[in-house]
N, CA, C and O of each residue as an XYZ file, in Angstrom:
572
protein
N      12.109     -4.768     -6.383
C      12.221     -3.759     -5.359
C      11.937     -4.460     -4.032
O      10.955     -5.191     -3.908
N      12.780     -4.239     -3.067
C      12.612     -4.842     -1.744
C      12.868     -3.773     -0.710
O      13.865     -3.055     -0.793
N      11.978     -3.654      0.268
C      12.099     -2.561      1.243
C      12.324     -3.050      2.670
O      12.139     -2.279      3.612
N      12.711     -4.286      2.850
C      12.868     -4.803      4.200
C      14.298     -5.057      4.610
O      14.563     -5.946      5.419
N      15.229     -4.288      4.064
C      16.643     -4.553      4.296
C      17.050     -4.474      5.757
O      17.982     -5.164      6.171
N      16.372     -3.646      6.550
C      16.767     -3.523      7.953
C      16.452     -4.804      8.727
O      17.207     -5.185      9.622
N      15.350     -5.469      8.392
C      14.989     -6.706      9.087
C      15.616     -7.933      8.456
O      15.951     -8.894      9.149
N      15.776     -7.900      7.135
C      16.265     -9.080      6.427
C      17.005     -8.632      5.163
O      16.374     -8.389      4.135
N      18.327     -8.522      5.230
C      19.069     -7.950      4.110
C      19.037     -8.786      2.822
O      19.151     -8.227      1.732
N      18.885    -10.105      2.927
C      18.886    -10.971      1.743
C      17.693    -11.912      1.798
O      17.482    -12.600      2.797
N      16.917    -11.939      0.727
C      15.776    -12.848      0.648
C      16.039    -13.841     -0.473
O      16.146    -13.464     -1.640
N      16.142    -15.108     -0.110
C      16.341    -16.143     -1.114
C      15.024    -16.855     -1.405
O      14.760    -17.240     -2.544
N      14.190    -17.033     -0.361
C      12.915    -17.720     -0.506
C      11.800    -16.899      0.129
O      12.016    -16.183      1.107
N      10.613    -17.014     -0.440
C       9.411    -16.442      0.154
C       8.505    -17.608      0.494
O       8.166    -18.412     -0.374
N       8.113    -17.700      1.752
C       7.321    -18.830      2.224
C       5.834    -18.503      2.205
O       5.425    -17.372      2.470
N       5.031    -19.525      1.884
C       3.580    -19.415      1.920
C       3.025    -20.790      2.277
O       3.741    -21.788      2.198
N       1.773    -20.847      2.662
C       1.153    -22.130      2.988
C       1.030    -22.990      1.730
O       1.068    -22.472      0.614
N       0.883    -24.304      1.913
C       0.883    -25.249      0.796
C      -0.370    -25.175     -0.068
O      -0.315    -25.502     -1.253
N      -1.499    -24.750      0.501
C      -2.731    -24.731     -0.290
C      -3.474    -23.409     -0.105
O      -3.281    -22.703      0.885
N      -4.324    -23.093     -1.077
C      -5.096    -21.858     -1.004
C      -6.092    -21.885      0.149
O      -6.433    -20.834      0.691
N      -6.562    -23.063      0.531
C      -7.499    -23.151      1.654
C      -6.855    -22.727      2.970
O      -7.553    -22.396      3.928
N      -5.533    -22.736      3.013
C      -4.787    -22.262      4.182
C      -4.169    -20.891      3.926
O      -3.243    -20.478      4.624
N      -4.695    -20.183      2.909
C      -4.227    -18.852      2.505
C      -2.894    -18.871      1.784
O      -2.208    -17.850      1.736
N      -2.513    -20.000      1.224
C      -1.280    -20.089      0.449
C      -1.450    -19.501     -0.938
O      -2.552    -19.491     -1.487
N      -0.360    -19.014     -1.500
C      -0.370    -18.402     -2.829
C       0.122    -19.373     -3.882
O       0.983    -20.214     -3.624
N      -0.429    -19.243     -5.053
C       0.088    -19.946     -6.229
C       0.459    -18.863     -7.235
O      -0.410    -18.216     -7.820
N       1.766    -18.674     -7.429
C       2.274    -17.636     -8.320
C       2.881    -18.277     -9.562
O       3.429    -19.378     -9.504
N       2.776    -17.577    -10.676
C       3.399    -18.032    -11.910
C       4.820    -17.471    -11.948
O       5.080    -16.413    -12.520
N       5.719    -18.208    -11.326
C       7.105    -17.779    -11.169
C       7.789    -17.746    -12.534
O       7.544    -18.608    -13.378
N       8.630    -16.765    -12.743
C       9.383    -16.536    -13.981
C       8.492    -16.146    -15.161
O       8.980    -16.042    -16.286
N       7.199    -15.930    -14.927
C       6.300    -15.458    -15.978
C       5.874    -14.019    -15.712
O       5.777    -13.216    -16.640
N       5.616    -13.688    -14.430
C       5.160    -12.360    -14.045
C       5.988    -11.840    -12.883
O       6.551    -12.601    -12.095
N       6.041    -10.507    -12.805
C       6.585     -9.865    -11.614
C       5.409     -9.534    -10.713
O       4.333     -9.181    -11.197
N       5.608     -9.645     -9.407
C       4.534     -9.431     -8.447
C       4.923     -8.396     -7.407
O       6.097     -8.227     -7.078
N       3.922     -7.715     -6.905
C       4.059     -6.932     -5.689
C       3.554     -7.842     -4.575
O       2.388     -8.237     -4.571
N       4.420     -8.169     -3.646
C       4.063     -9.029     -2.523
C       4.262     -8.261     -1.228
O       5.306     -7.641     -1.026
N       3.286     -8.297     -0.367
C       3.484     -7.792      0.985
C       3.459     -8.995      1.910
O       2.932    -10.049      1.554
N       4.018     -8.841      3.073
C       4.070     -9.956      3.999
C       4.736     -9.558      5.295
O       4.691     -8.403      5.719
N       5.348    -10.538      5.907
C       6.003    -10.294      7.192
C       7.278    -11.121      7.277
O       7.437    -12.127      6.586
N       8.168    -10.676      8.131
C       9.383    -11.433      8.428
C       9.202    -12.023      9.813
O       8.899    -11.312     10.771
N       9.389    -13.322      9.906
C       9.264    -14.014     11.189
C      10.346    -15.083     11.283
O      10.498    -15.905     10.380
N      11.078    -15.065     12.360
C      12.118    -16.060     12.624
C      13.104    -16.164     11.456
O      13.526    -17.257     11.077
N      13.463    -14.995     10.890
C      14.449    -14.958      9.823
C      13.943    -15.399      8.459
O      14.745    -15.609      7.548
N      12.622    -15.546      8.293
C      12.054    -15.977      7.015
C      10.984    -14.991      6.564
O      10.311    -14.365      7.383
N      10.839    -14.865      5.248
C       9.838    -13.989      4.644
C       8.586    -14.807      4.337
O       8.666    -15.854      3.695
N       7.401    -14.314      4.810
C       6.131    -15.008      4.609
C       5.124    -14.105      3.910
O       5.102    -12.895      4.137
N       4.290    -14.695      3.058
C       3.177    -13.992      2.435
C       2.035    -14.986      2.236
O       2.220    -16.196      2.362
N       0.858    -14.458      1.926
C      -0.299    -15.320      1.716
C      -1.469    -14.539      1.174
O      -1.346    -13.350      0.881
N      -2.609    -15.199      1.038
C      -3.803    -14.572      0.479
C      -4.321    -13.409      1.324
O      -5.004    -12.530      0.801
N      -4.012    -13.390      2.602
C      -4.475    -12.298      3.468
C      -3.617    -11.041      3.310
O      -3.975     -9.985      3.832
N      -2.511    -11.137      2.611
C      -1.649     -9.995      2.337
C      -2.023     -9.411      0.975
O      -2.714    -10.049      0.181
N      -1.555     -8.190      0.721
C      -1.791     -7.590     -0.587
C      -0.807     -8.208     -1.565
O       0.406     -8.086     -1.395
N      -1.331     -8.875     -2.594
C      -0.529     -9.524     -3.623
C      -1.152     -9.176     -4.968
O      -2.349     -9.378     -5.177
N      -0.339     -8.652     -5.877
C      -0.868     -8.272     -7.191
C       0.243     -8.378     -8.228
O       1.401     -8.075     -7.941
N      -0.113     -8.806     -9.426
C       0.856     -8.767    -10.514
C       1.223     -7.319    -10.778
O       0.355     -6.447    -10.773
N       2.508     -7.055    -11.010
C       2.979     -5.687    -11.208
C       2.280     -5.037    -12.392
O       1.955     -3.851    -12.329
N       2.041     -5.773    -13.466
C       1.403     -5.196    -14.649
C      -0.089     -4.937    -14.449
O      -0.715     -4.304    -15.299
N      -0.672     -5.408    -13.354
C      -2.073     -5.164    -13.043
C      -2.267     -3.964    -12.115
O      -3.399     -3.541    -11.884
N      -1.175     -3.414    -11.582
C      -1.262     -2.231    -10.728
C      -1.562     -1.009    -11.580
O      -1.135     -0.938    -12.732
N      -2.288     -0.051    -11.028
C      -2.535      1.196    -11.742
C      -1.250      2.025    -11.749
O      -0.334      1.780    -10.964
N      -1.200      3.004    -12.645
C      -0.062      3.914    -12.687
C       0.103      4.622    -11.340
O       1.223      4.814    -10.867
N      -1.011      5.006    -10.732
C      -0.946      5.668     -9.420
C      -0.344      4.754     -8.364
O       0.429      5.216     -7.525
N      -0.679      3.472     -8.386
C      -0.107      2.545     -7.414
C       1.391      2.364     -7.641
O       2.163      2.339     -6.682
N       1.807      2.237     -8.892
C       3.241      2.076     -9.178
C       4.013      3.329     -8.777
O       5.087      3.231     -8.183
N       3.469      4.516     -9.101
C       4.120      5.760     -8.671
C       4.129      5.855     -7.148
O       5.109      6.300     -6.551
N       3.034      5.434     -6.530
C       2.968      5.465     -5.079
C       4.046      4.613     -4.439
O       4.717      5.051     -3.505
N       4.213      3.409     -4.934
C       5.227      2.510     -4.387
C       6.635      3.041     -4.600
O       7.489      2.930     -3.720
N       6.870      3.610     -5.758
C       8.222      4.071     -6.081
C       8.554      5.464     -5.556
O       9.719      5.763     -5.293
N       7.525      6.335     -5.397
C       7.828      7.732     -5.087
C       7.008      8.358     -3.966
O       7.498      9.266     -3.295
N       5.783      7.908     -3.740
C       4.881      8.686     -2.878
C       4.571      8.073     -1.524
O       4.533      8.791     -0.524
N       4.351      6.774     -1.463
C       3.846      6.182     -0.220
C       4.748      6.459      0.971
O       4.259      6.612      2.090
N       6.050      6.527      0.752
C       6.952      6.795      1.876
C       6.711      8.179      2.485
O       7.082      8.427      3.632
N       6.090      9.079      1.718
C       5.787     10.414      2.248
C       4.659     10.375      3.278
O       4.418     11.356      3.982
N       3.984      9.255      3.358
C       2.894      9.107      4.318
C       3.235      8.199      5.480
O       2.339      7.730      6.180
N       4.510      7.945      5.696
C       4.903      7.015      6.765
C       4.441      7.472      8.149
O       4.225      6.637      9.028
N       4.287      8.765      8.355
C       3.806      9.263      9.643
C       2.293      9.407      9.675
O       1.726      9.878     10.661
N       1.647      9.001      8.598
C       0.187      9.074      8.529
C      -0.404      7.701      8.854
O       0.233      6.666      8.659
N      -1.609      7.725      9.342
C      -2.322      6.488      9.666
C      -3.588      6.444      8.814
O      -4.332      7.422      8.740
N      -3.823      5.306      8.175
C      -5.034      5.141      7.375
C      -6.094      4.513      8.276
O      -5.909      3.427      8.825
N      -7.198      5.222      8.407
C      -8.291      4.775      9.274
C      -9.421      4.231      8.396
O      -9.970      4.955      7.566
N      -9.757      2.978      8.581
C     -10.810      2.328      7.786
C     -12.187      2.802      8.208
O     -12.464      2.990      9.393
N     -13.044      2.992      7.216
C     -14.440      3.351      7.462
C     -15.302      2.199      6.959
O     -15.366      1.952      5.754
N     -15.964      1.495      7.870
C     -16.780      0.339      7.517
C     -18.250      0.706      7.330
O     -18.961      0.064      6.556
N     -18.699      1.730      8.033
C     -20.093      2.189      7.929
C     -20.135      3.655      8.356
O     -19.272      4.126      9.098
N     -21.140      4.357      7.879
C     -21.278      5.789      8.162
C     -21.972      6.020      9.491
O     -22.807      5.203      9.879
N     -21.673      7.072     10.192
C     -20.709      8.133      9.886
C     -19.287      7.730     10.263
O     -19.078      6.904     11.151
N     -18.324      8.319      9.581
C     -16.896      8.085      9.832
C     -16.203      9.429     10.000
O     -16.537     10.402      9.323
N     -15.242      9.472     10.903
C     -14.519     10.710     11.160
C     -13.054     10.405     11.415
O     -12.720      9.356     11.965
N     -12.181     11.322     11.016
C     -10.798     11.240     11.469
C     -10.753     11.855     12.858
O     -11.500     12.787     13.156
N      -9.885     11.339     13.695
C      -9.816     11.822     15.075
C      -8.509     12.547     15.384
O      -8.328     13.077     16.480
N      -7.597     12.565     14.405
C      -6.358     13.314     14.594
C      -5.856     13.786     13.230
O      -6.300     13.304     12.189
N      -4.935     14.724     13.255
C      -4.457     15.315     12.008
C      -3.563     14.376     11.209
O      -3.256     14.663     10.052
N      -3.142     13.267     11.796
C      -2.285     12.341     11.057
C      -3.059     11.151     10.489
O      -2.471     10.101     10.228
N      -4.377     11.304     10.294
C      -5.206     10.220      9.751
C      -5.797     10.583      8.390
O      -6.165     11.731      8.137
N      -5.879      9.570      7.519
C      -6.628      9.645      6.268
C      -7.760      8.631      6.375
O      -7.542      7.502      6.814
N      -8.949      9.018      5.984
C     -10.114      8.153      6.084
C     -10.228      7.295      4.829
O     -10.398      7.820      3.729
N     -10.133      5.964      4.991
C     -10.216      5.034      3.867
C     -11.651      4.557      3.731
O     -12.171      3.863      4.605
N     -12.288      4.932      2.629
C     -13.711      4.655      2.442
C     -13.994      3.545      1.430
O     -15.160      3.288      1.132
N     -12.979      2.885      0.897
C     -13.208      1.777     -0.032
C     -14.071      0.688      0.587
O     -14.791     -0.013     -0.123
N     -14.003      0.545      1.888
C     -14.775     -0.504      2.568
C     -16.278     -0.266      2.457
O     -17.059     -1.212      2.561
N     -16.693      0.976      2.249
C     -18.113      1.286      2.153
C     -18.736      0.750      0.874
O     -19.867      0.265      0.890
N     -18.012      0.834     -0.228
C     -18.600      0.454     -1.509
C     -18.000     -0.797     -2.134
O     -18.636     -1.413     -2.989
N     -16.809     -1.187     -1.737
C     -16.139     -2.308     -2.381
C     -15.802     -3.446     -1.432
O     -15.147     -4.408     -1.835
N     -16.229     -3.358     -0.198
C     -15.921     -4.379      0.801
C     -14.426     -4.634      0.864
O     -13.982     -5.776      0.976
N     -13.653     -3.556      0.791
C     -12.204     -3.659      0.881
C     -11.539     -3.255     -0.407
O     -12.182     -2.727     -1.314
N     -10.232     -3.507     -0.488
C      -9.512     -3.183     -1.698
C      -9.792     -4.243     -2.727
O     -10.205     -5.328     -2.317
N      -9.617     -4.057     -4.000
C      -9.103     -2.844     -4.604
C     -10.213     -1.901     -5.038
O     -10.842     -2.117     -6.074
N     -10.451     -0.885     -4.273
C     -11.419      0.139     -4.622
C     -10.733      1.311     -5.284
O      -9.509      1.329     -5.418
N     -11.513      2.281     -5.696
C     -10.981      3.428     -6.421
C      -9.957      4.190     -5.587
O      -8.930      4.627     -6.107
N     -10.233      4.348     -4.308
C      -9.323      5.115     -3.448
C      -7.965      4.417     -3.341
O      -6.926      5.066     -3.469
N      -7.964      3.117     -3.112
C      -6.694      2.406     -2.967
C      -5.952      2.261     -4.286
O      -4.736      2.073     -4.295
N      -6.671      2.347     -5.400
C      -6.018      2.231     -6.708
C      -5.449      3.548     -7.219
O      -4.547      3.540     -8.057
N      -5.959      4.686     -6.730
C      -5.598      5.958     -7.350
C      -5.115      7.049     -6.401
O      -4.779      8.138     -6.866
N      -5.065      6.811     -5.109
C      -4.687      7.860     -4.159
C      -3.588      7.386     -3.214
O      -3.398      6.187     -3.010
N      -2.876      8.343     -2.646
C      -1.870      8.073     -1.621
C      -2.134      8.999     -0.443
O      -2.416     10.182     -0.633
N      -2.043      8.473      0.758
C      -2.199      9.269      1.976
C      -0.852      9.926      2.269
O       0.119      9.244      2.600
N      -0.798     11.245      2.147
C       0.451     12.008      2.240
C       0.329     13.083      3.315
O      -0.719     13.710      3.472
N       1.422     13.283      4.052
C       1.452     14.376      5.022
C       1.578     15.693      4.273
O       2.495     15.882      3.473
N       0.652     16.596      4.538
C       0.616     17.894      3.878
C       1.318     18.940      4.740
O       1.689     18.681      5.885
N       1.486     20.111      4.170
C       2.066     21.222      4.923
C       1.162     21.507      6.116
O      -0.060     21.506      5.975
N       1.729     21.746      7.258
C       0.953     21.962      8.468
C       0.786     20.678      9.276
O       0.196     20.690     10.356
N       1.314     19.559      8.742
C       1.278     18.311      9.479
C       0.029     17.479      9.309
O      -0.078     16.405      9.902
N      -0.920     17.943      8.514
C      -2.149     17.191      8.305
C      -1.953     16.172      7.184
O      -1.270     16.446      6.197
N      -2.549     15.008      7.344
C      -2.500     13.979      6.318
C      -3.787     14.030      5.504
O      -4.872     14.222      6.054
N      -3.659     13.855      4.189
C      -4.841     13.800      3.330
C      -4.506     13.008      2.076
O      -3.341     12.724      1.797
N      -5.540     12.656      1.328
C      -5.369     11.868      0.115
C      -4.858     12.745     -1.018
O      -5.334     13.864     -1.216
N      -3.896     12.232     -1.750
C      -3.290     12.931     -2.882
C      -3.509     12.093     -4.138
O      -3.170     10.910     -4.168
N      -4.069     12.700     -5.161
C      -4.397     11.999     -6.403
C      -3.226     11.954     -7.359
O      -2.970     10.915     -7.967
N      -2.517     13.041     -7.507
C      -1.317     13.040     -8.321
C      -1.511     13.303     -9.797
O      -0.624     12.965    -10.580
N      -2.629     13.891    -10.227
C      -2.795     14.200    -11.643
C      -1.850     15.290    -12.084
O      -1.045     15.087    -12.994
N      -1.935     16.434    -11.456
C      -1.084     17.566    -11.812
C       0.096     17.600    -10.859
O       0.004     17.081     -9.747
N       1.206     18.205    -11.275
C       2.307     18.358    -10.332
C       1.821     19.096     -9.093
O       1.136     20.112     -9.209
N       2.164     18.603     -7.916
C       1.656     19.215     -6.688
C       2.177     20.627     -6.478
O       3.279     20.969     -6.907
N       1.379     21.427     -5.820
C       1.769     22.770     -5.429
C       2.758     22.632     -4.281
O       2.378     22.217     -3.186
N       4.008     22.970     -4.513
C       5.050     22.760     -3.503
C       4.854     23.608     -2.253
O       5.487     23.354     -1.229
N       3.984     24.613     -2.325
C       3.705     25.391     -1.133
C       2.675     24.698     -0.255
O       2.500     25.069      0.905
N       1.982     23.680     -0.804
C       0.948     22.970     -0.056
C       1.416     21.582      0.360
O       1.189     21.169      1.498
N       2.063     20.862     -0.541
C       2.454     19.481     -0.257
C       3.974     19.378     -0.247
O       4.652     20.060     -1.014
N       4.483     18.561      0.585
C       5.918     18.377      0.680
C       6.339     17.170     -0.141
O       6.862     16.199      0.407
N       6.117     17.219     -1.448
C       6.432     16.100     -2.315
C       6.773     16.620     -3.710
O       6.518     17.777     -4.044
N       7.346     15.745     -4.497
C       7.565     16.062     -5.899
C       6.903     14.984     -6.729
O       6.883     13.818     -6.334
N       6.369     15.354     -7.857
C       5.728     14.408     -8.748
C       6.769     13.891     -9.725
O       7.336     14.678    -10.484
N       7.036     12.597     -9.731
C       8.089     12.062    -10.622
C       7.662     12.137    -12.079
O       8.416     11.735    -12.965
């Protein structure tokens, strides 16, 4: 799955630094499928240890569903990190990310099991996805 077609329609190579000390990745190519995030710069795709990188089979079901069906529903939402208490959202398009409080970043429970989705009324909030959503409350469908 590739979502950067507008910036780069064809990806033949993914670039990373040569060593892990420079944030370079060492992937087991042709053995595992990976979720790679990164950036496009000067017509090339780059990724590294500072980006979110995970083997596809190590993602939770919620993360896989999020990538395939849900995360795009939160494109107008902003995730606001909470590093220490107290934390507050300052606008209706924010979801408060609290994994930093207990896990010093991802992968915490919130990032593994929730998606920040725009709800009816324009407010963004975390969606767990256990039961099919109430279509009168959320503007999404559960795959």
